VEXDREN-2710 file (C-alpha; in Angstrom, 1 decimal):
% VEXDREN-2710
k/r/px/py/pz
1/MET/119.7/-141.3/31.1
2/PRO/122.4/-143.2/29.2
3/SER/124.3/-141.1/26.6
4/PRO/123.7/-142.0/22.9
5/ARG/127.5/-142.0/22.4
6/LEU/127.9/-145.8/22.4
7/ARG/125.1/-146.4/20.0
8/GLN/126.3/-143.7/17.7
9/ARG/129.9/-144.9/17.8
10/LEU/128.8/-148.4/16.9
11/ALA/127.2/-147.1/13.8
12/GLU/130.6/-146.1/12.5
13/PRO/132.6/-148.6/10.4
14/SER/135.9/-148.5/12.4
15/LEU/136.4/-151.0/15.3
16/LEU/135.6/-149.7/18.8
17/VAL/138.2/-151.0/21.3
18/ALA/137.1/-151.3/24.9
19/PRO/139.8/-152.2/27.5
20/GLY/138.8/-154.2/30.6
21/VAL/138.6/-152.3/33.9
22/HIS/138.3/-154.2/37.1
23/ASP/138.7/-151.7/39.9
24/MET/138.9/-147.9/40.4
25/VAL/142.7/-147.7/39.8
26/SER/142.5/-149.5/36.5
27/LEU/139.5/-147.3/35.6
28/ARG/141.3/-144.1/36.4
29/LEU/144.3/-145.2/34.4
30/ALA/142.3/-146.3/31.4
31/ASN/140.6/-142.8/31.5
32/THR/143.9/-141.2/30.7
33/PHE/144.3/-142.9/27.3
34/GLY/141.1/-141.6/25.7
35/PHE/139.3/-144.9/25.0
36/GLU/135.9/-144.4/23.5
37/ALA/134.4/-147.2/25.6
38/LEU/135.3/-149.2/28.6
39/TYR/134.4/-152.8/29.6
40/MET/133.7/-153.8/33.2
41/THR/135.0/-157.4/33.3
42/GLY/133.1/-159.8/35.4
43/PHE/136.1/-162.1/35.9
44/GLY/138.3/-159.1/36.9
45/VAL/135.7/-157.5/39.2
46/VAL/134.9/-160.8/41.0
47/ALA/138.6/-161.5/41.4
48/SER/139.6/-158.1/42.6
49/HIS/136.5/-157.2/44.7
50/LEU/135.7/-160.6/46.2
51/GLY/138.8/-162.7/45.7
52/LEU/136.7/-165.4/44.1
53/PRO/136.5/-167.2/40.8
54/ASP/134.1/-166.1/38.1
55/ALA/131.8/-169.0/38.7
56/GLY/128.4/-167.6/39.6
57/LEU/129.4/-166.6/43.1
58/ALA/128.9/-162.8/42.8
59/THR/125.4/-161.5/43.4
60/TYR/123.5/-158.7/41.8
61/THR/124.2/-156.6/44.9
62/ASP/128.0/-157.2/44.6
63/MET/128.1/-156.3/40.9
64/VAL/125.7/-153.3/40.7
65/GLY/127.7/-151.6/43.4
66/ARG/130.8/-151.9/41.3
67/VAL/129.0/-150.7/38.2
68/LYS/127.9/-147.6/40.1
69/ALA/131.4/-146.9/41.4
70/ILE/133.1/-147.4/38.1
71/ALA/130.5/-145.6/36.0
72/SER/130.7/-142.6/38.3
73/GLN/134.3/-141.9/37.3
74/ALA/134.3/-143.3/33.7
75/ASN/135.1/-140.8/31.0
76/ALA/133.7/-143.1/28.3
77/PRO/130.5/-145.3/28.0
78/LEU/130.7/-148.3/30.2
79/ILE/129.7/-151.8/29.0
80/ALA/129.0/-153.9/32.1
81/ASP/129.0/-157.7/32.5
82/ALA/125.8/-159.0/34.2
83/ASP/126.4/-162.7/33.8
84/THR/123.0/-164.5/33.5
85/GLY/121.0/-161.6/34.9
86/TYR/121.2/-163.1/38.4
87/GLY/118.1/-165.3/38.2
88/GLY/114.8/-165.6/36.3
89/LEU/112.9/-163.1/34.2
90/LEU/112.0/-160.8/37.1
91/ASN/115.6/-160.8/38.2
92/VAL/116.7/-159.8/34.7
93/ALA/114.3/-156.9/34.6
94/HIS/115.5/-155.8/38.0
95/THR/119.2/-156.1/36.9
96/VAL/118.7/-154.1/33.7
97/ARG/117.0/-151.3/35.6
98/GLY/119.7/-151.3/38.3
99/TYR/122.6/-151.3/35.8
100/GLU/121.0/-148.5/33.8
101/GLU/120.4/-146.4/36.9
102/ALA/123.9/-147.1/38.1
103/GLY/125.3/-145.4/35.0
104/ALA/126.2/-148.2/32.6
105/SER/125.7/-147.6/28.9
106/ALA/125.3/-151.3/28.0
107/ILE/124.6/-154.6/29.9
108/GLN/125.9/-158.0/28.8
109/LEU/123.7/-161.0/29.4
110/GLU/124.6/-164.6/28.6
111/ASP/122.8/-167.9/28.1
112/GLN/124.7/-170.1/30.5
113/GLU/123.0/-172.2/33.1
114/PHE/123.4/-171.0/36.7
115/PRO/126.0/-171.1/38.2
116/LYS/127.8/-169.7/35.2
117/LYS/131.5/-170.1/34.4
118/CYS/134.2/-167.9/32.8
119/GLY/133.7/-168.0/29.0
120/HIS/137.1/-169.5/28.2
121/THR/136.8/-172.4/30.6
122/PRO/135.4/-175.9/29.8
123/GLY/132.2/-177.4/31.0
124/ARG/129.9/-174.5/30.3
125/ARG/126.2/-175.4/29.8
126/VAL/123.5/-173.3/28.3
127/ILE/119.8/-172.8/28.9
128/PRO/117.3/-173.4/26.1
129/THR/117.3/-170.9/23.3
130/ALA/113.7/-169.9/24.0
131/ASP/114.4/-169.2/27.6
132/MET/117.3/-166.9/26.8
133/ALA/115.3/-165.1/24.1
134/LYS/112.7/-164.3/26.8
135/LYS/115.4/-162.8/28.9
136/ILE/116.5/-160.6/26.0
137/ARG/112.9/-159.5/25.4
138/VAL/112.4/-158.7/29.1
139/ALA/115.7/-156.8/29.2
140/ALA/114.7/-154.7/26.2
141/GLU/111.3/-153.9/27.7
142/ALA/112.8/-153.1/31.2
143/ARG/115.2/-150.4/30.1
144/ASP/114.1/-146.8/30.2
145/SER/116.2/-145.7/27.2
146/LYS/117.0/-147.4/24.0
147/ASP/120.4/-145.8/24.3
148/PHE/121.0/-148.4/27.1
149/LEU/122.2/-151.3/24.9
150/ILE/121.6/-155.0/25.4
151/VAL/124.6/-157.3/24.6
152/ALA/123.4/-160.9/24.1
153/ARG/126.1/-163.5/24.6
154/THR/125.9/-167.1/23.7
155/ASP/128.3/-169.7/25.2
156/ALA/127.0/-172.5/23.0
157/ARG/130.0/-172.8/20.7
158/THR/132.2/-174.8/23.1
159/THR/129.8/-177.6/23.9
160/LEU/127.2/-177.5/21.1
161/GLY/129.2/-176.2/18.1
162/LEU/129.3/-173.1/16.0
163/ASP/126.1/-173.8/14.0
164/GLU/124.1/-173.9/17.3
165/ALA/125.8/-170.7/18.5
166/LEU/124.8/-168.9/15.3
167/ARG/121.2/-170.1/15.5
168/ARG/121.0/-168.8/19.1
169/ALA/122.6/-165.4/18.2
170/GLU/120.0/-165.0/15.4
171/ALA/117.2/-165.8/17.9
172/TYR/118.6/-163.2/20.4
173/ALA/118.8/-160.6/17.6
174/LYS/115.1/-161.2/16.9
175/ALA/114.3/-160.9/20.6
176/GLY/115.7/-157.4/20.7
177/ALA/119.5/-157.5/21.3
178/ASP/121.5/-154.5/20.2
179/ILE/124.9/-156.2/20.1
180/LEU/125.7/-159.9/19.5
181/PHE/128.5/-161.8/21.3
182/VAL/129.3/-165.3/20.1
183/GLU/131.7/-166.4/22.8
184/SER/134.8/-168.5/22.2
185/PRO/135.1/-169.1/18.4
186/GLU/138.2/-171.3/18.1
187/SER/139.7/-170.1/14.8
188/GLU/139.9/-167.1/12.5
189/GLU/137.7/-168.9/10.0
190/GLU/135.0/-169.4/12.6
191/MET/135.2/-165.7/13.4
192/ARG/134.8/-165.0/9.7
193/THR/131.7/-167.2/9.6
194/ILE/130.2/-165.2/12.5
195/GLY/131.1/-161.9/10.7
196/ARG/129.2/-163.0/7.6
197/SER/126.1/-164.1/9.5
198/PHE/124.7/-160.9/11.1
199/ASP/123.8/-157.3/10.5
200/LEU/123.9/-156.2/14.1
201/PRO/127.1/-155.0/15.7
202/LEU/129.3/-157.9/16.7
203/LEU/131.5/-158.1/19.7
204/ALA/134.9/-159.9/19.7
205/ASN/136.3/-161.1/23.1
206/MET/140.1/-160.9/23.0
207/VAL/141.5/-163.0/25.8
208/GLU/145.2/-163.6/25.7
209/LYS/145.9/-167.4/25.7
210/GLY/142.1/-168.0/25.7
211/ARG/140.2/-170.2/23.2
212/THR/139.9/-167.4/20.5
213/PRO/142.8/-166.1/18.5
214/VAL/143.7/-162.5/19.3
215/LEU/143.7/-160.5/16.1
216/THR/144.8/-157.0/15.1
217/LYS/142.4/-154.1/14.8
218/PRO/142.5/-154.2/10.9
219/GLU/141.9/-158.0/10.9
220/LEU/138.9/-157.7/13.2
221/GLU/137.5/-154.8/11.1
222/ALA/137.9/-156.8/7.9
223/ILE/136.0/-159.8/9.5
224/GLY/133.1/-157.5/10.4
225/TYR/133.4/-156.9/14.1
226/ARG/132.4/-153.5/15.4
227/LEU/133.5/-153.9/19.1
228/ALA/136.4/-155.6/20.6
229/ILE/136.8/-156.0/24.4
230/PHE/140.2/-156.8/26.0
231/PRO/138.9/-157.8/29.5
232/MET/142.0/-159.3/31.0
233/THR/144.9/-157.6/29.2
234/ALA/145.7/-154.9/31.9
235/MET/145.0/-157.2/34.8
236/LEU/147.3/-159.9/33.4
237/ALA/150.0/-157.3/32.9
238/ALA/149.6/-156.0/36.4
239/LEU/149.7/-159.4/37.9
240/HIS/152.9/-160.3/36.0
241/GLY/154.5/-157.2/37.4
242/MET/153.3/-157.8/40.9
243/ALA/154.5/-161.4/40.8
244/GLN/158.0/-160.2/39.9
245/ALA/158.0/-157.6/42.6
246/TYR/156.7/-160.0/45.3
247/ALA/159.2/-162.7/44.3
248/HIS/162.1/-160.2/44.7
249/LEU/160.8/-159.1/48.1
250/ALA/160.4/-162.6/49.3
251/ALA/163.9/-163.5/48.2
252/GLU/165.7/-160.4/49.2
253/GLY/163.6/-158.8/51.9
254/SER/163.8/-155.4/50.2
255/SER/162.7/-153.8/46.9
256/LYS/166.3/-152.5/46.4
257/GLY/167.9/-154.0/43.3
258/ASP/164.5/-155.2/41.8
259/ALA/164.5/-154.7/38.1
260/THR/160.7/-154.9/37.8
261/PRO/159.5/-151.7/36.0
262/LEU/157.5/-149.6/38.4
263/TYR/154.9/-146.9/37.8
264/ASP/156.1/-143.6/39.1
265/PHE/154.8/-142.9/42.6
266/GLY/154.4/-139.2/41.8
267/ASP/152.4/-140.1/38.7
268/LEU/150.2/-142.4/40.9
269/THR/149.4/-139.6/43.3
270/LYS/148.3/-137.4/40.4
271/LEU/146.3/-140.2/38.9
272/MET/144.4/-140.7/42.1
273/GLY/143.6/-137.0/42.5
274/PHE/146.1/-135.7/45.0
275/ASP/146.6/-132.5/43.0
276/GLU/143.0/-131.7/43.7
277/VAL/143.4/-132.5/47.4
278/HIS/146.4/-130.2/47.6
279/ALA/144.5/-127.4/45.8
280/PHE/141.6/-127.8/48.2
281/GLU/143.9/-127.6/51.2
282/LYS/145.6/-124.5/49.8
283/GLN/142.2/-122.8/49.3
284/HIS/140.9/-124.0/52.7
285/PRO/143.8/-124.1/55.2
286/ASP/143.2/-125.5/58.6
END
């Protein structure tokens, strides 16, 4: 059964910050910083696990396996991206049950047409409001525990405008969503309008160089957000470092002389659990 920790934490006034995790290394590293929630990014998981764009190519089977693996080692409640629910209403019910059983504490469902696209890219189209509201109702009915939270995301802002996005979010709240996610507001004023419009916990998606301004924790709290996800921050930082290291290797044929900051190899072995391996081997010698 899901822990009530996430629901209880969202009832507090201070902002809950959830970094993006996309694989088991990023998950284990995030664990060491004491975050109170973690966010399994669809973009990052599809990229790292499949090497594909976040464009509706990942299946339920692809993603629920990653949820199970990440949740099994997560020290904090895991919020997991589930795109459009991977099909119609029956698929949504199956997805909700699967994500809950896999160990997630919350599932994110969005109102895009299939195949979906990353939320900060152009050309996204949304299904009718009533159809998405049905998905949210089915999701709420399918879960075993009310501590498994439903995040309802609307992508209507980019193509249909903020007013339509607000109307949709209100409909999804009435359908049973626990957290509202109005994707891609394009200014701080739009974010303030969202913050004034709802009583449910609101999620802010902080994507560096995306369509939405990245704000500080106090700024987000003042607007009215309860949860902020940073889905790509760590992955972008890692890619920047890897690009520098690969460029030096390509140019010089060696890592010697590379000024790229490196994570300590000894710390990496500890992070991945080699201390436990060594302790086991000492207790059980060959």
